[in-house]
C-alpha positions in Angstrom: -0.1 -0.1 -0.1 0.9 3.7 -0.6 2.3 5.7 2.5 -1.1 7.4 2.8 -3.7 4.7 3.2 -7.0 6.0 1.4 -10.1 5.4 3.2 -12.4 4.3 0.3 -10.6 0.7 -0.4 -10.2 -0.2 3.2 -13.8 0.6 4.1 -14.9 -1.4 1.0 -12.9 -4.4 2.1 -13.9 -4.0 5.5 -17.8 -4.3 4.8 -17.3 -6.8 2.2 -14.7 -9.1 3.6 -14.6 -8.5 7.2 -18.2 -8.1 8.4 -20.0 -9.7 5.7 -18.1 -12.9 4.9 -15.7 -13.5 7.9 -17.9 -12.4 10.9 -21.3 -13.1 9.1 -22.7 -9.9 10.7 -26.3 -9.4 10.7 -27.8 -6.7 8.6 -28.5 -4.6 11.7 -24.8 -4.7 12.8 -23.7 -3.6 9.5 -26.2 -0.7 9.2 -24.9 0.2 12.7 -21.3 0.2 11.8 -22.0 1.8 8.6 -23.7 4.8 10.4 -21.0 5.0 13.1 -18.3 5.3 10.4 -20.1 7.7 8.2 -20.7 9.7 11.0 -16.8 9.8 12.0 -16.0 10.3 8.2 -18.1 13.3 8.1 -16.8 14.6 11.5 -13.2 14.2 10.2 -14.0 15.7 6.8 -15.5 18.8 8.4 -13.0 19.2 11.1 -9.9 18.7 8.4 -11.7 20.7 6.0 -11.3 17.7 3.4 -13.5 16.0 1.2 -14.7 12.7 2.5 -13.1 10.9 -0.5 -9.8 12.8 0.3 -9.4 11.3 3.9 -6.5 9.0 4.7 -6.1 6.5 7.3 -3.6 8.8 9.0 -6.6 11.6 9.3 -8.2 9.3 11.6 -5.7 9.6 14.5 -6.5 8.9 18.3 -7.1 12.7 18.9 -9.6 13.0 16.0 -11.3 9.7 16.9 -11.6 10.9 21.0 -13.0 14.5 19.7 -15.7 12.3 17.7 -16.6 10.4 20.5 -16.8 13.6 22.7 -19.2 15.4 20.3 -21.5 12.3 20.3 -22.1 12.6 24.0 -21.8 16.5 24.2 -23.7 18.0 21.1 -25.5 15.1 19.9 -26.6 14.0 23.5 -25.9 10.1 23.0 -25.7 8.0 25.8 -22.5 6.3 26.9 -23.8 2.9 25.6 -24.6 4.5 22.1 -20.9 5.9 22.3 -19.6 2.8 23.2 -21.3 1.2 20.3 -19.8 3.6 17.9 -16.4 2.9 19.5 -17.1 -0.8 19.1 -17.3 0.1 15.0 -14.5 2.2 15.0 -12.2 -0.3 16.9 -13.3 -3.2 14.7 -12.6 -1.1 11.5 -9.0 -0.5 12.9 -8.6 -4.0 13.8 -9.5 -5.1 10.1 -7.1 -2.5 8.7 -4.1 -3.9 10.9 -4.7 -7.5 10.0 -5.2 -6.5 6.2 -2.0 -4.6 6.2 0.3 -5.1 9.1 2.6 -2.2 8.0 -0.4 0.2 8.9 -0.7 -1.3 12.5 1.2 1.9 13.9 -1.2 4.2 12.1 -4.4 2.6 13.2 -5.7 4.1 16.6 -6.8 0.8 17.8 -6.8 2.1 21.4 -8.6 5.2 21.0 -10.8 4.3 24.4 -7.6 4.7 26.8 -8.6 8.1 28.2 -12.2 7.4 28.9 
């Protein structure tokens, strides 16, 4: 992979291979994870002033993910349970990224919840 990991192919492989084929996730789980990742991407795009298609894996660093989770609670008034469900989707995606390309492991913030 290139030095800057584009999100689109990683997301596609996550939903097509990881959730659907490997994990045999239910349609409800796929929809929930899709919504969580879509909200994260839109949050990142707005915060970084980039188009969603231009985001890279490096853009989704630990601080950005934590800011997203804080916004869910503070501005969207999500419960802790909902916040944690979103975090589970994000962590699952980053575990997939690390497994699909071990060189990206240092980039993927798999421990985004350490400060909470």
